[in-house]
N, C-alpha and C positions, 0 to 999 in steps of 0.2 A: 774696572773696579765698580762695584755696586754701591749705591748710596741709599739710605733710608731715612725716614723722618719719624720720630717718636713724640708722643705727647708728654711723656715723663722721662726725665734724665735720671739714670741710676749711676751712682758713683760710690767709690769707697774712700772715705777720709779717715785716716788714723784708725783703721780697723772697724769703723762703724759704717753701716750701709745707710746712705742718704738717698731719698727719693724726692726730687723736685717735680711735683705734678704740674706746675704752671709753665715751666720753661720748655720750649720746643727747640730741638737742635737737629741739624743735619750733619752727618759725618760719614766718612768712608767705612764700609763694612769690611773689616779684615778678619781673618781667622782668629787672631788674638782678641779683638774686640768682641766678636761673636761668642767665643768661649767664655770670656769674662762676664759678659752680659747674661749668657745662659746659666752660668754658675750662680750668679746673683739671683736670677729668677727662680732657679731650682731651690735655692736656700729660702727665698720668700715663700715659695709653694709649701715647703716643709713647715715653715713657721705658721702659715695660715692653716695648714692641716692640723697642727697641734692645737691652735686656738679655736678652730671652727668645726672640728670633726663631729661634734655632737649636734651641730646645726645642719650640716649638709654632707652628702657623699657624692656630689655631682661634680664631674670634671668641668662642666660648663661654668658652675659657680666659682670654682677656684680660678679658672681662666679669666673670668670677669674681674676678680679681685686683683689679678696681675695685669689687667689691661692687655691681654693677648687672646688669641683664638684657642679653642680647645685642641685643635690640630697642632698648633705650635707648642702648647703645653705637653702634648704627647711626645712630640719630637724631642723636646728638652728632657723629659723624664726618661725616655729610652736611651738618650745619649749618656745620662749620668747613672741610671739605675738598671738599665737593661729591660725594664718593663714599662708598660703603658701607664699613664696617669691613673686610670681606673684601677689597674692591678696594684699600683702603689698605695692608693687610698684604701682599697680593700685589705691589703696586707697590714697596713697601719691599724685599721679599725679592728681587725680580728685579733691582733696582738694586744691592743688596749682592752678589748672585751675579755680576752683570756686573763689578762692581769687583774681585771675587776672581779672575775669569777673566782680566781685563785686566792685573792687577798681579802675578800669580804664575804660575809654571810648574808648579804642582801638578797632578797628574792629576785628571781630572774626578771619579773615585771618591773621592779625598781631599776635594775641595771638597764633594761630595755628603754625605760623612760630617760635615763641619764645619757644614753647614747643617741637620743633623738628619734627612736622608732615610734611610729604612731600606734602600733599594736604589738603586743608581746609575740604573737604568732609570726609576724614579719621578722622580728628579731631572731626567733628560733630558726626560721627558714634560712635567713641570711647566714647565721652562724653555722648551721648544718651544711649549707652549700659550700662553705669555705673550709670546713674542718672535717666533715664527714660524720660528725656526732652532734647531738643536741647539747645545749649548755649544761643540763643536769648530768648527762653522761660524762662530759668533760670534767665537771666538778667532782664527780665520783671517782674518776680516774686520778685526779690530782690528790684527793684525800687518800686513796689507796696507796699511791706512790709515797706520800708523806708518811703514812703509818709504817709501810714496809721499810723505808729509810731509817726511821726511828728505832725499829726493832733490830737493825743490823749493828 
C-alpha cells in the first residue's frame, strides 16, 4: 500500500467542503480515498475556474491554487471530464464568451476586457481558434437565428 503526505487536508463535513491548510497528515492511499480526493479537487478546480476565468487561463495557475502539479490536474480532469485541464478551461471560456456575446450588446472590445484579454485582437483570435468564426460573425448568426425563430 502506498502512503503520501499532503500539506492540506481535504474533507467533507455535512455536505460542506473543508480545507485545513495547516494540518499535515499521512494516510494510506486507497482507490476510494484517491477517488474522493480527486473528486473534491475537481470540484475545487471548477469553482476556481468560475471565480478566476477572467484573470487567468493557465493550467499552471489553477494547479497552484489547488496546491498540486499541472500534470496531476490534467490527470484529474481527464478522469472526470475526458479532456485535459486546458481543454476544459478553453471550453468553459468559449461558452462564457458565447453567452456574453448572445446576451449583451456590448462592444467586442468591452467583452474582451471583461474576459481578461490584453488586446481585442487576441480575444478575436482565441474565439476564432475555438469556434471557427469571429465574435461579430457569431453574434450575427445568433441574431439571424433569433429573428428566424420569431417569424415561425
